[in-house]
C-alpha positions as CSV (number, residue, x, y, z in Angstrom):
1,M,30.5,-4.8,52.2
2,V,34.2,-5.6,52.2
3,G,33.6,-7.7,55.3
4,T,31.3,-10.0,53.3
5,N,34.3,-11.3,51.3
6,T,35.2,-14.8,52.6
7,P,38.7,-15.5,53.8
8,D,39.1,-18.0,51.0
9,A,38.0,-15.5,48.4
10,I,40.4,-12.9,49.8
11,R,43.3,-15.4,49.9
12,Q,42.6,-16.6,46.4
13,S,42.3,-13.1,44.9
14,T,45.4,-11.7,46.6
15,S,47.5,-14.8,46.0
16,S,46.6,-14.8,42.3
17,A,47.1,-11.1,42.0
18,S,50.4,-11.0,43.9
19,V,52.2,-13.3,41.5
20,N,50.8,-11.9,38.3
21,A,53.5,-10.0,36.4
22,D,50.7,-8.2,34.4
23,H,49.7,-5.5,36.9
24,E,46.5,-4.6,35.1
25,A,45.4,-8.2,35.3
26,A,46.3,-8.2,39.0
27,L,44.3,-5.0,39.5
28,K,41.3,-6.6,37.8
29,E,41.7,-9.8,39.9
30,L,41.7,-7.7,43.2
31,S,38.7,-5.7,41.9
32,K,36.6,-9.0,41.8
33,L,36.3,-8.8,45.6
34,K,33.2,-7.1,46.9
35,A,33.7,-3.4,47.6
36,V,37.1,-3.4,46.1
37,G,37.3,-1.2,43.0
38,P,40.3,-0.1,40.9
39,A,41.2,2.7,43.4
40,T,41.4,0.3,46.4
41,A,43.1,-2.4,44.2
42,S,45.6,0.3,43.2
43,A,46.4,0.9,46.9
44,I,47.3,-2.8,47.2
45,L,49.4,-2.8,44.1
46,A,51.1,0.4,45.4
47,V,52.1,-1.5,48.6
48,W,53.5,-4.4,46.6
49,Y,55.2,-2.3,43.9
50,P,56.0,1.2,45.3
51,D,58.5,2.0,42.6
52,S,56.1,1.5,39.7
53,E,52.4,1.4,40.8
54,P,50.7,4.6,42.0
55,F,47.8,4.7,44.3
56,M,44.7,6.3,42.8
57,S,44.3,8.9,45.5
58,D,41.9,11.8,44.8
59,E,44.8,14.2,45.0
60,G,47.0,12.1,42.7
61,L,44.2,11.9,40.1
62,D,43.5,15.6,40.3
63,F,47.1,16.7,39.9
64,A,49.0,14.0,38.1
65,A,49.0,16.1,34.9
66,A,49.7,19.4,36.6
67,L,53.1,20.6,35.7
68,A,53.5,24.0,37.4
69,P,52.1,26.1,40.2
70,G,48.6,27.2,39.2
71,D,48.2,24.5,36.6
72,S,45.1,22.5,37.5
73,G,46.1,19.5,35.4
74,K,43.8,18.0,32.8
75,K,41.3,16.1,35.0
76,S,37.9,17.6,35.0
77,K,36.2,14.7,36.7
78,R,37.6,11.8,38.8
79,E,36.9,8.4,37.4
80,Y,37.7,5.1,39.3
81,T,37.8,2.7,36.4
82,V,40.5,0.4,35.0
83,K,40.7,2.7,32.0
84,A,41.3,5.8,34.3
85,W,43.8,3.8,36.3
86,R,45.7,2.9,33.1
87,T,45.9,6.6,32.0
88,Y,46.8,7.7,35.5
89,R,49.5,5.1,35.8
90,E,51.0,6.2,32.4
91,E,51.0,9.8,33.5
92,M,52.6,9.0,36.8
93,L,55.3,6.7,35.3
94,D,56.0,9.4,32.6
95,R,56.3,12.1,35.3
96,K,58.5,9.9,37.5
97,E,61.0,9.5,34.7
98,R,60.8,13.0,33.4
99,E,61.3,14.6,36.8
100,E,63.6,11.9,38.1
101,W,61.7,10.7,41.1
102,D,62.9,7.7,43.0
103,S,59.5,6.0,42.9
104,V,55.9,6.7,42.0
105,E,55.1,6.4,45.7
106,E,57.3,9.4,46.4
107,L,55.7,11.3,43.5
108,E,52.2,10.5,44.7
109,K,53.0,11.7,48.2
110,A,54.4,14.9,46.8
111,L,51.3,15.4,44.7
112,W,49.1,14.8,47.8
113,S,51.1,17.4,49.7
114,W,50.9,19.8,46.8
115,A,47.1,19.4,46.6
116,V,46.7,20.0,50.4
117,L,48.9,23.1,50.2
118,R,47.0,24.4,47.2
119,K,43.7,23.8,49.0
120,Y,44.6,25.2,52.4
121,G,47.7,27.3,51.9
122,S,50.9,27.0,53.9
123,E,52.3,28.3,57.1
124,E,54.9,30.2,55.0
125,G,52.3,32.2,53.2
126,G,51.6,29.9,50.2
127,S,48.1,30.1,49.0
128,A,45.6,28.0,47.1
129,A,45.1,30.8,44.7
130,T,48.7,31.1,43.6
131,G,49.6,27.4,43.8
132,E,52.7,28.3,45.8
133,V,53.8,25.3,47.7
134,S,57.4,25.7,48.9
135,R,59.9,28.3,50.1
136,D,61.4,28.6,46.6
137,G,58.0,28.9,44.9
138,A,58.4,25.7,43.0
139,S,56.0,22.8,43.3
140,P,57.4,19.9,45.4
141,A,56.7,17.7,42.4
142,K,58.8,19.7,40.0
143,G,62.3,18.2,39.5
144,R,62.8,17.4,43.2
145,K,64.8,14.3,44.2
146,R,65.0,12.9,47.7
147,G,67.5,14.8,49.7
148,A,67.9,17.5,47.0
149,D,66.2,20.2,49.0
150,P,66.0,20.7,52.7
151,A,62.6,22.4,52.4
152,P,59.8,20.2,53.7
153,V,57.6,18.4,51.2
154,A,55.1,16.9,53.7
155,V,52.7,19.1,55.6
156,S,52.9,19.0,59.4
157,S,51.8,21.3,62.2
158,A,55.5,22.0,63.1
159,N,56.5,22.3,59.4
160,K,59.2,19.6,59.9
161,K,60.5,17.5,57.1
162,R,59.1,13.9,57.2
163,K,61.2,11.0,56.3
164,S,59.7,8.6,53.8
165,S,59.9,4.9,54.7
């Protein structure tokens, strides 16, 4: 369905959204395109504004409100609406400030990593049952700043630290 959007419609929507200082209005403008809902539109905003606009990933939505290992957060069901985006964005911005993350992009990536480790466990013995996600037993999203801990945040087969771009 996304392929049915005309080049002119895509140019008009993205041009209008990219200069709109009101990011909610920009999200709504992008969502006017066929097969582009709030989650996809949030991905575009996240590319344009990585410091302040989170991507509505499934993992981010599930764990944005989780504050400690074993805490499932407060999401019982994922919603991909403008209202859900607004709530998610507020949670992510609040958490970014409270935990002193450099950007919401960095926080969202950490939440994604945390969700994967909680679901599949880790090579170091962490498990989904305990919510253990790092060598020190703390969640990667809890009070961690870039460069503050040599333990890897991203999951890789060789368990190497990945640099964020």
